[in-house]
C-alpha positions, 0 to 999 in steps of 0.5 A, spaced: 328 433 860 335 435 863 339 433 857 335 437 853 336 443 858 344 441 858 344 441 850 341 448 850 346 451 855 352 448 851 356 453 847 355 452 840 361 449 836 361 455 831 362 459 837 369 455 839 371 455 832 368 457 825 365 451 821 369 452 815 376 452 819 373 446 823 372 443 816 379 445 814 382 442 820 379 435 819 381 436 812 389 437 814 389 432 819 386 427 813 392 429 809 397 428 815 395 421 815 395 420 808 403 423 808 404 419 814 402 413 810 407 415 804 412 417 809 411 410 812 412 406 806 418 410 804 421 408 810 419 401 809 422 401 802 428 404 803 430 400 809 428 393 805 430 396 798 438 395 799 444 396 803 445 403 799 441 408 799 441 411 793 443 405 789 449 406 785 448 409 778 443 413 780 444 420 780 444 424 787 438 429 789 440 436 788 440 438 795 443 445 795 438 448 789 432 444 793 435 447 800 434 454 797 427 453 794 425 450 801 426 457 803 422 460 797 416 456 799 417 458 807 417 465 804 411 464 801 408 461 807 410 468 811 407 472 805 400 469 806 400 470 813 402 477 812 396 478 807 391 475 813 394 480 818 393 486 813 386 484 811 384 483 819 387 490 821 384 493 815 390 495 811 390 496 803 396 491 801 393 484 802 393 483 795 400 485 794 402 480 799 398 474 796 401 476 789 408 475 793 405 468 796 403 466 789 409 468 785 414 464 791 409 458 790 409 458 783 417 459 783 418 453 788 413 449 783 417 451 777 424 450 780 422 443 782 419 441 775 426 443 772 430 439 777 425 433 775 426 434 768 434 434 769 434 428 774 430 424 768 435 426 764 440 423 768 437 417 768 432 417 775 425 415 773 419 412 776 422 405 773 429 406 774 429 403 781 425 403 787 429 409 789 426 413 783 419 411 784 419 412 791 422 419 790 417 421 785 411 419 788 412 422 795 415 429 792 410 429 786 404 428 791 407 434 795 407 438 788 400 436 787 398 439 793 402 445 792 399 446 785 392 446 789 394 451 794 396 455 788 389 455 786 386 457 792 391 462 793 389 465 786 381 464 788 383 468 794 387 474 790 381 475 785 376 475 791 381 481 795 381 485 788 373 484 788 373 487 795 370 480 798 374 480 805 373 485 810 377 486 817 371 482 820 369 477 815 375 474 811 374 467 813 376 464 806 382 467 806 384 464 813 382 457 810 387 459 804 392 460 809 391 454 814 392 449 807 398 453 805 401 453 811 400 445 811 403 444 804 409 449 807 410 445 813 410 439 811 415 440 806 421 441 810 420 434 813 420 431 806 426 435 804 430 432 810 427 425 809 428 424 802 434 429 800 439 427 806 
């Protein structure tokens, strides 16, 4: 009986964190473990692969262009943050900030795609070396996450234009922000690890 009383007095989990945010947090933690495994595999293969990394004869990665592209992705993270702040405060420019986030994220993905095509043209492929395989797997998985995040941002944009979010009810947009910030936040670590 005492246990039953204690359970009723305990605050509801939803009062501490909405269930959608808890679910997204758990999903992001799973994704962090997934990327942690990929990064660990990359580091092990890099250490065991060769004394010279990248191997001779393989093209160098476009550090400068990707550095600028990293800044573009970071700006998209700021834009989604601003979109959530605007809707929370009852502002009317939420859609513009979401469009900015989508355009910046799509620009990041397109520039990555162009660089991949150039690298393949220079001979860096999945089968050219262990270096090429690890590069394309690690950076490609992130690219897939960016593409998925863009779909989420576009859904959020459609919902904003339909008036689905209010200052007191905009959980879907907050969930988009959580995921997008994960995608944006993990990129500088991948960039530093793989490109340098």
